[in-house]
N, C-alpha and C positions, 0 to 999 in steps of 0.2 A: 655503444655502437660497434657492430662487427662488419668488417668489409666483406663484400661478396667474394668467396673463395675463387681463386683463379681456375680451380679444377672443375667448376660448374660448367657444363657444356651448353651448347646452343640446342634449340629445339630440334627434334626429329619427328618423323611420322610413324615410328614403329609402335608396337603393341605396348599397352600400359604395363607397368611393373608395380606390384604392391609390396610395400615393406612395412614391418611393424616397428614402431618407435616407442620407447618407454615414456618419453615426453616429447611432444613435437614442439620444436622451437625454431624460429627462423630469424634472420637478420631483421632488425626493426626498421630498416631503411628501405624496405621493398614495399610496393603497393600491389594490390591484387584486385581482380574484378570477379565479383560473384557471378558464376555462370550457370549453376544448377544446384538443386537440392535433392539429395538422395536419402534413402533410409536403409540402414544395415545395422540393426541392433540399437544404435543411437543416431540422432540426427547428424547428418554429414554435410559439411559445407565444401564446395569446390571453388577454388580460386585459380585465376590464370594470370601469369606474369610473363613478360617477354622471355621466351625460351623455356619456361618451366611452368608446369601446372601442378598444384598440390591439392589433395583432398584431406581435410582435417576433421576428426571427430571432436565435437565440442561437448563439454559437460562430463568428462571422465578424467581421472588421474592417469589411466592407461590409454594413451592416444594412439592413433594410427595414421600414417601418411601414405599417400599413393602418388607415385610419380607417373603422371598421365602421358607424357610426351617424350620420355627419354628411352633410348634404346637399352636393351638389357645390359650391355656392356658399359653404358654410361651411368646407369642408376647408382652403383655403389659410391661413386664420387660425390654425388649429391647427398646420398644418405649419410656419408661420413661427415659432410659439411654440416648436416643438421643434427648429428648425434649428440653434440655437446649442447645441453640445454642453456638457453639464454634467460629464460624466465619460467615461472610456473603458471603463466596465463593459459586458460583453456580456450580462448578465442584467438584464432590465428589470422593475422592480416599480413600479406606480403607487400613490402614497400620496394620501390625501385632502388637500385644501387646508387649510393651517393657518389658524385664524380670524384670527390677527394678521398674516397675510401680505398686505400691501397695497402693497408697493413692489417694484421690479424689482431690488433689491440681491441679490447672490449671495454666499452664505456656505457654508462646509462644516460639516456637522454634526460636533460634537466627539466625540459618543459614538455607539456603534453602536445602531441601532434594534433592539429585541428582536424585533419582528415579522419583521424580515428573516431571522433565523435559521430560524425555522419555515417561512417562505414559500420560502426557498431550497431547503430540503430537498424540499418538494413540487415545486419547479421541476426539480430534478435528476431526480426520479422521472419527471416528465412528459417531460423531455427523452429519457430512456431509452425511454419508451413511444413517443414520436414517432419515435425512430430505428428502433425495431422496425417501426412502421407504414410508414416510408419504405422500409425494406429489403423488407418484404413486398410493397409495390407494385412494386418493381423486379423481384422474383422471381416475381410472379404468373404471367406468361406461361410462365416456365420450369417452374413447378409444374404448370400445365395440360399443357404439352408432355410433361413427364415422366410424368404420369398416362396420357396417351394412348399414350406409348411402351411403358409397362408393359402396358397393355391389349393393344396390338397384338402384342407379343411373346408374351404368355400365350395369347391366343385364336388366334393363328396356329398355335401349337404344338397347342392343343387341337383345333382344327378339322381340322388335318392328321392328327393321331393318330386322330381319329374316323373319318376316311376309310381310312387305311391298315390299321386294325384291322377293316375290313369292317362298319362301322356307318353308312356313308352309303348313299344310296338312288339307284335309277335315276331316278325322278322326285323331285328334279329335278337332282341333280348329274350323273347320267349323260346327261340330255338336254342340258344346257348344255355339257358337255365335248365331246359329239359335234358340237354346233353350232359351237363354236370350232375344233375340230380340222378339221372339213370346210372352214371358212372359210380356215384357214391353207393347206389343200390345194386351194384354188381353187373350192370349192363353197360359195359365200357363204351363210352362215346356213342351210344345208341340214340337215334333220332327218328321221329315220324314227321318232321316238318322240313328238314333240308331236302334239297333236290326236288321239292314239290311231290314227294312220294309219301303216300299215307301209310305204307308198311314199315315196320321197324327195320332200320338199316344203319350201317356205320356212318358217322359223320365224316370219316376219313375218305369215303367215296365221293364226298362233295369238295372238301378242302383238306389239304394235308397240314394238320395242326396238332401234332403229338405233344406240343408244349402244354396243352390243356391238362395232360396227366400230371405235370409238375405243379399245377395250380389246384388240383383236386383236394389235397390236404387242407389248404386254406379255406376252400369252399365248404368242406365237410364240417368245419368248426361252426359255421352258421349257414346252412344250406338255404340261401334265399337269393333271389335276383339282385337284391341290394348288395350282397357280398361281391358279386361280379363287377358291379358299378364302382365300388370302392377300390377293388384290385386294379381296375383300369385307371382310375384316377391316381392311384399310387404310382403306377408305372409312368404315367405322363408327368407327374410331379418330379419323379426321380430322373426323368429324361434330361433335365437341365444340367445335371451334375457333370457328365462327361464332356458336355459342350463348354461348361465353365472351365473344366480342367484343360481343355484344348486352348481356350483363351488365355489361361494362366501360363500355358506352355509357350504361347506365341507372342503375347502382348505385354505391354508395360502395366504395372500395378494401377489400380484405381478404376476410374470411370471407364476406360477403354476395355477393361475386362467385364465389369459389372453390367455394361450396357447390353451385352449379349445374353445375360440371364434375363434381363427385362424383355429383350426382343423375343426370346424364346416363348415366354408366357403371353406375349402380345401377338405372336404369329397366328395368322387366321385359322389354320386347321386345328390347332390345339384345343381351343374351347369348343369348336363345333363337334369334333370327334368325341370329346368328353361328354357332351350332352346329347349324343345320338346313340343311345343304347350301349351295347357292349360289342366290341369287335376285336378280333385277334391282331389285326395290323397295328393297333395302338400299342401292343406289347413290343413292337419292333423298334420303337424310337430309342429306348434305352440302350440295347446292345449295339445298334448301328452307331450311336454316338460314341460308345466305347471303342468300336472298331476303328473309327477315324482317329480317335485320341491315341490309342496304342500304336497304330501304324505310324503316326507322326512322331511319337515318342521313341520309336525304334524298338518296340517290344513285340516281335513277331508271334511269339507263343500266345500272349494274351489277345493280340489282334485276331489270330485264327480262331481262338475260342469264342470271342465276341461275335465274329462274323458267322461262324458255324451255328451258333445258337439261334440266329435269325432263320436259318433254314428249317427249323422245327416249328416256325410260326405260321407260315403260309407258303404255298407252292411256288409263287412267283419270286420270292425273295432270293433264291440262288442266282437269279439274273442280276440282282444288285451286286453279288459277288463277282460277276463278270466285269463290272465297272471297276471294282477294287483291283482286280488282277491287271486290267489295262493301265490303271493309274500307277501301280507298282512298276510295271515294265517301262512306262514313259518317264518316270521320275527317278527311280532308284537303280534301274538297270540290273535289278536282281532277278535274273532269268528263272532261277529255280523257284523262288517264292511267287513271282508274278505269273509265270505259266502254270504253276501248280494251282494257284487260286483261280485263275481264269478257266482253265480246262476242267478243274475239279468242280467249280460252280456250275458250269454248263452241263457236265455229266450228271451232277446231282439233279438239276432241273429236269433233264430228259428222263432220268430214272423215276423221279416222282410222278411226272405226268403220264409217262408211258407204262410204268410198272406198278408203283405203289398205289396210286389212286385207282387204276383199273382193278387191281387185286382186291381192294376193299369194296369195289362196285360190281363184283361178280365176274371179273376178268375182262371187262369191256372198256375200250377207250372211247366208246361212242359218246358218252355224256360230255367229257372234256372237249371232244372234237366239236360237238354241237355248240358248246359255249364259245369256242374260238370262232366258229363259223358265224355265230350270231353277233359277236362284238367286233370282229375284225373282217366282216364279209367284204368290205370294199378293197381289202388287200389280198385276201385269199382264204382258203379253207384249212390250210395246214401251216405249221410254223415255217416250213420250207417255202411255200408260196408267198407267205407274208414277207419273208426276207428278200425273196426275188423281186417282189413288187417295190419294196423300199429302195433298192439299189438300181433297178432297171427302169422304173417309171417315176422320175422325179416330179413330173407335172401332176400326176395323181396324188403323190405324197404331199405336195404343197397344197393341193386342194383340200386334203383331209386335215392338214395341220392349221391352215389359215382360216379357221372358222371363228366367228366373233366370240362365241362362248369359250373356246379354247384360248384365244388371245386374252380374254378377261381373266381366265384361270392363271395364265402365266404372269399377268400383271399382279394379281393377288398373291401369288407365291413369291415372286422376286422383288416386287415393289417395296415391301416393308424393309428389306435389307439392302435397298439401293442397287440391286443387281450386282452385288459384290462377288457373287459366284463367278461372274465373267472375268474377274481380275485374279482368280485363283490359279491361273496357269492350267496345267494338265489336270488339276483336281476337278475341273468341270466335268470330266468323264464320269465321275461318281454319280452324278444326277441323271445321266443320259438314259440308262436302262429303265429307271422308274418313269421318267418323262415319256419314253417311247411306249411303255405299257399303257399309260394313261391317255396320251394325246392321239395315239393311233386308233383308239377304240371309238366306236360309234355309240357306246353306252354312256349316256350323259352323266350319271353319277361319278364315273371314273375321272372326268375332268372338271370336277366341282370341288372347290376347297372347303365346302360344307360337308363333305362325306369322308368316310374313313379311308377311302382308297389312297388319299394323298398322305397318309401317316408316314411312310418312309421318307418323304421329302422334308419332314420337319427336321430330322437330324442331318440329312444330306445337304439341304440348302443352307441351314444355319452353320453347319460345320465348314462347308466350302466358303461361305461368306466370311467366316473368321480367318480362314487361310488367305482369302483375297484381301481382307483388311490388313493383314500382317504384311502384305507385299506393297502396301502404299508407302509413300514417303512419310517419314515421321512427322513432318510439319503438317501433313494433311490429315493425320489420324484424329486429332481432337475434333476437327470440323466434321469428319466422316462419322465419328461416333455420335456426335450430336444429331447429325442427319439421320442415322439409323434409328435413334430413339424417337425423333420427331416423326419420321415416316411411319414407324411401327404404331405410334399412337394414333396418327391420322387414319391409317388403314384399319386399325382395330375399331376405331369409332365409326367409320363409315360402313365397314363391311363385316365386322367381327361379331362374336357372340359373348362378349364380356358384359358385366352388369351396366357399364356406362355406354355400351354400343347403341347406336340409334335403332338397330333392328332387334335388340334384345327384348324378348317378350316375357314379362314376369308372369303372365297368365299360365305359362307352361309349368309353373311351380305352385299354382294355387288350386285347391280342391274344387271340384264341381259338385254341387249339391246333389245332382242326379245320380252320380256314382256312389256317393256316400250313402244315399238312401237305399240303393239297390244292392250294396255289397253283401248284406246278410243273406240275400237270395243265392248268391254264388256259393256261400258256405253250405248250402243244402246239397251240393253235388258230392256224392261219395268220392273218397280219394282214389279208389281203384276204377272209377267209371271213365269211359272214353268220352272226350269232349271235343266239339268243334266250336271255335269261337271267332269273333271278329277281332280285328287287329289290336285295338286298345285293350281288349279283355284277355287276349291270349297269354301275355306274360304274367298274369295274375292266376292262371289256371294251369301253368306249364309243368308243375311238379307231379306228373303222372306219366305212365308209360305211353298212353295213347292221347295225344293232343294234336289237333289239326287247326290250321288257319283257314277259315272258310274261303278267303280270297284266293288261296293258292291250292289247297288240297280239297276244298269243298267239304260237305258234311261227312262224307266217307262213312256213312252209316253209324255215326257216333251215337252214344246213348243220350247225350245231352248237347243242346245247342245254346250258346250264349251270344245273343244278337245285340248289335249296337248301331244305331243309325249314323254314328260318326263316320262309319265306313261308307255310308250312302249320301254323304254331304248334308247330314241332318235333315233328311227328307222324310217326313212322317208317312207320306203316301208310299214311298218306296219300301219303308219298313213293313207296312201292313201287307204289301204285295209279297214281300219275302216271307212273312209269317204264314200267309195263305199258301204259298208254294210248299213250304215245309209241312204244313198240316195235311196237304194233299198226299204226301208220301209217308204219312204215319206218325207225325210228331204232334204233340199237343202243348199248348202254352200253360206253364204252371206259375209264372210270375211275370209281371210287367212293371215298367218304370218309365221315366221320362226319356223316350227314345231307346229304351232297353227292353229286352225280353229274354226269358229263360224257358226253353222248351225241352220236353223229354219224349223219347221214343216210346210209343205204345207197346 
């Protein structure tokens, strides 16, 4: 027995001090209370005794002790007291000082301490728990990568099946396939279907998406619509990684981190976007996630690179940068970075919509102005009028925002993550620009979580939810994590597009006999012939310079017409009337099928 040294001080509330010890040994007359299990290379047990707390690594000849409650100046006295080994035991238990212990003499207890037996049992259980925790930390990245791989494989197959079974659409898979195919053949980003214009024109006159040029080499390896679908699925699968890194940066190991990877793939827009053709906004999830992560990590260079890359995806994304600039100003007081991002993003947005898009559209701003006027007519016809209405007419603004469908959209977006964005402090401003773009519009697909317009919210909402979760009291986090998982599962079942969701329609991936029987007739169309086709047939005929969607561009004097009564509600009479109308203007039918017809111009 060794008496407690007089130099061991009382407890203080200062920062913990870590000290290495060749062998950790303590007086065998102290008791301790197990208060936590950590993992740092080996399982670690933490004990608390009156005035002193010690962490001991069990299972190693080289042990380490951590003085958790002693001031820096007090720690050496305690360390010195422990430096002389009392035994070679690898399990450390602190016992209270014996009242009669007043000398430094050392003796060996002749009889076993009854308390030790019970305590050792608890220690062994805790050691096992610590080992599980340690292993979980090590495999966390592999679990997330495995989850992403499973998603990628499953939704690559589903999205390709949806296309090859004739359930994809001209707008937009047919549009994008033609744009990429033309680019591979030297006509950079040329289209005859965007803008509802039948003449060849640059897709950049419709949307500012130069990012496509970076994807062309991958498409060129296998120039098919299916390639675009797989690329989109890959970007969505990888989108989980920066959000997991953010959780790893902010949260404790284990379930509290992994739940956000699960929440990501259960998030309503993810599967819907993946199974709705191909859209450029799906590519924004990954870099936006990295922008949040690198900003929180304090890596401004990588943050700026991630954010700037989104500006190449679509014209409205620089407005998301305005939110990032405001967040930096509110939280970091970094005026140079914050104002630079805010003003720079706004300037880029104005340059894109006022200069670059008009330049590719013949120098006119008219088309973009018409789009604003159509979608935001209740607020104004110019960006300036829209901003004025938002701030000067709150009643009209409330009337626009508080529509049942828009409220449903908000519940579908924030419900699965328990509205934790609201607890993220100033980070809430990150979602405001995108919400404004979507909710102020009168174009219904923009405020539907089933469309691609909500893609930026995937990274922004989950990222800010992680930040909000990190601000919760530690005692609430396990319950909140379980709540996020439960809520995500419920929402994905009730409203999602996952295989177990109640609205998931397996018929969208099953072949229809009528298309299979008619497909050989489509092969009769020469590859250089111009074609006008109905919606479901367009993406199967889009690899040509002149392809039109009958619904939007009309026949446009195309050499061949591919008709499908699916565009007419499977109405045979309407199809016969359509055929008769085209025959009247010089077309003749050369093949028919169940609700299908192929016509050629005389």
